[in-house]
N, C-alpha and C positions, 0 to 999 in steps of 0.2 A: 504494500500500500504506500503510495508516494504522498508525501505531505504537500498540501496545496501551498502555493506561494501567495502570501497574503499582502494586501496593499498597506501603505503607510497609514498612520492615524490621520484621518481627514479633518476638514473644518479648520477653524482658527482659534480653538480654545487653548487652555493652558498646556494640554498634553499633545497638541497637534504637531504634525511634522512641520507645518509652516512656521510655528513658533519655536521650533527646536531643530533648525537646520542651519545654524550659523556656521558650522564646520564646512558644509557644502558650499555656502556662500564664500567663505574665506578661501576655499580651494579654487573656486572660479576666479576670484579677484587676484589670487597669486599667479594664475596662469594667463590672465586676460591680455596683458601686453605682449607676451610671447606668442599667444594665439593670433592676435591681430597682425603682428609682424610676419609670422609664418604664412598666413593666408594671403597677405598682400604680395609677398615674394613668390609664392608658388601657384597662385591662381591666374590663369589666362582669362581675365574678365571679358575681353572682347570676343574671344572664341566661345566662352560659355554662354554669353548672352546673345550671340548672333542668331537672328531669327526668332528670338523669344519675345514675349510681351514686355511692356515697360513697367509692369508692376511685379511685386514680390509676394509670394505666398509662403507663410510660415506655418509649418505643420508641427503640432505638439502631439507626442505619442506617450501613452501610458497604458497600464493594464486596465481592462474594462471596469473593474471595481474601484479604481482609484478616483481621486477627487478632482474632476475637471471643473466643477463649479468654482472652487476657490481660485484655480488657475485663471479662468477667464474673467472672473471678477477683478483680478489684479491688473489686467491689461489696461492701457490708457484708453479713455473714451474716444479720442480722436486718433484714427489710424489712417492717414491719407496715403502713406507710402507702402503699406503692405496689408494683406488680408491674412487672417489667422483662422486655422481650422484644427480640430482635435481628431486624432486618429487612434481609437482604442484598439488594443491588441498587443500581443507579445512581440518584442523586437527580435526574437529568435526566428520569426517567420517573415515572409514578405508583407510589407505594409503599403508600398507605393508602386505605381506603374514603372515599367522599365525605363531607365535613363531619364528619370524625372527630377532627381535631386542633385543640386550643385554643391551644397555644403550640408553635411550631417554633423550633429553635435550630440554626444552622449555624455551626460554628467552624473557621476555618483550612482550609476545604475548597472553597469556591466559586470560588477562583482557578484550580482545576484544570479544564482543558478536558475535554470528553467525548471528544475525539479531536483529533489534529493536523490543521490545514488541509491539504487535499490538495495545494495548490500547493507546499508545502514539500518534497514528494517528487518534483517534476517539474524536471529539470535545465533544461528549456526555459522555465520559468516565471520572471517577474520576481521572484517570491517564493522562488526557490531561494536557500538560505542557507549557502553553503559556508564551512567553517572556523569556524562559530558553532553554538551549540546553543540559542539563544534570540533573541528580538527585541531585547533590550537591545543598543544599538549597531549594529543592523542597518539596511538600507535601508528606505525608506518602504513598499515593496511587502510586505515581510515583516511590518512592524508592522501594516499594514492587514489582512493575511491573519489574523493572530492576533486582531485586534479584531473582524473579521467573524465568526470562529468563536465568540468570547466572546458576541457579540450573539445568535447562533443558540442558544447554550446557555442564555443567560438567558431567552430566550423559552420554551424547554422547561421550565426550572426553575420559572419563575413561573406558567406555565400549570398545571403539575402541582400546585404548592402551592395555587393558587387553588381547585382542586377539592377538596383534602383539608382545608383549614382552614375552620372554621366562620365564619359572619358575625360580625364583631367580634373574631375570634381574631387572633393576632399571630405574626410571624416576626422573629427576631433574627438578624442576619448579622454575623459578624466575619470579616474577611479582610484580607490585605495590600492596601494601596491607595496611591495617589499623589495629590499636590495637582493641582488642575486645571491643565492645560497642561504637565504633567510626565509623562515616560514611565518614568523610571528609579526602580526600587525596590532596596533593598539585597539582597533575595533574587535579583533579576535580575542584580545585580552578582556575587553568589555563583555563579550559573549561568555567567556570562561567565568568571569565574575558572576554574571547572571546565572549560569549553570550552578555555581557554588551556592547561591541563595536558594535556588530550586531544590538542591540537595538538602539544605538546612530544613526546608519545608517538608521534605520526605522524612527526615529524622524526627520532626515534630508531629508527624502523623497528619499533616495537612494535604499531602499529595502521596500518590502511590509511586513506587520505584519505577514501574513500567511507564508511567506518564513522562518521566524524565528520560528514561532509556530510549524511548521511541521518538523523542523530540530532538531533532538536529536542525541547526540553522543553516540555510542554503547560501552561504557566503564563501567566496574564494578571493584571495588577494595575490595577484600574480607579480612576477618580477619582470624586468626588462627583457632578460634572456628568454623567459617562457613566452612572453607576448611576441617577441621578435620571431621565435620559431614558428608560432601559430600563424602569424601574418605571412611569413615566407612560404609556409606550407600551402596556404590558400592560393598564393601566386597572382592575385588580381590587383594587389595594392603595392605601391612603392612606399617604403618607410621614409618619410621626410624628417621626422623627429620622433625619438622614443627615449624618454628619460625619466628619472626619478626626481621629484620635487617635494617641497614641504608646503602643505596647505596653510600652516599657521602664520599669521602676520608677525608674530613675535615668538620665535622658538625658545627664547630664554624665559618667557613668562610662565608662571606655574599654571597647571591645569585646574580649571574650575570644576571640581569633581561633581558637585551637585548638578551643574549644567550638563556635564557629560552623562550623568545618569538620566536626566530628562531627555537628552538626545537618544540614549539607549532605549528608553521607553517608547519614544515616538516611532522608531522603526521596528520594534519587536512586539509591541503589545497586541497587535492584531493577530500575529502568528501564535503568541502565547494563548490568547483567548480562544482561538479556533481549536487549539490542540487540548487545552486543559480547562477551558471554561472561563467566562468573563468574570466569575466571582473571585478568582484568585489574583486578578491583575493589580488592583489597588494594594492588596496585602503584600504581593511580591515586591512592588517598587517602594512601598513604605519600608520594608525590610532592607531593600537595597540602599536606600538613603541612610538608614540607621547603621549600615555596615560600610559607609563610604570610605572609611579609613582603610578597610581591606582592599577596596578597589584602588585607592591611591598607592598602597604598598605594591600591589600587583603591577601597576603601570611602571612605577619608578624603579622597581627592583628587576624589571625585565632586561634592562640595558639596551633597549631598542630606541631608535629615534621616533618620537611621537609626531604624528601628523603627516606621514609620508604618503604621497600620491604618485600615481603613474600618469604621465602625460604622453599621449600618442597622437601624432599627426600623420595620416595616411592619405596618399593620392591614388585615385583610380587610374590604372594604366590604360 
């Protein structure tokens, strides 16, 4: 049984993704100038726009259950230079007509798997992952199962985009990433922390062990080497830039642990609720805030750089 991929917390209340996505905003801001410069240098604007209409259409894509209302409510009232449209569906499949997209942009999304590896649901599999909800700190078989699923997903993603993007068009990808040879990312540590709170709740009799054992979070954080290999395997894109960056505006500033837990809640609570019931969500994150010193220790004792993202700029051949 594969776990459904759940949307972010919608709306604009205290726990919504909109109110708790400053990390994603910082990641975009950190890469904005580099992105602009690279697009100007590598796009043949005259060629791309030859024969096209004089207006621009901006397509927004997300899963069908995600919150398009908040997105469109945030757009400017007057949009004279472009038209906006929402295209619901998984980006692991085709979304647009052939050769219809000049610039594609994927932000803080591609690290989500299309589904969980089936091995994680089999108690007799080497990739059975009891007491954990992610591959961070897990045995090699679990790590490999996640990596294999990510590779399958990247094959689908790049194949779909290769059909949609015009020759000479570009795709920009921002996502959490790790240095070559490293597995641990701070988001993975956050998920490990959340798993430890869930196990506390098992010990207290508030959850059953199987509820945690069967719950794994569908995130993978690739390295430059891993992404490069997958893009080259696809063969349809030239790598213009592929590098590791830091999304934080001030890497020396201490992490606001309470804000980090709020961010963790925004992108996990729908998955938790779907798997374990809505009744445990408030209790889970109340306990997480009470144990924020544990999260802080886990982050700072890991020895990793916090806030690392992978920046990829690919050009359709």
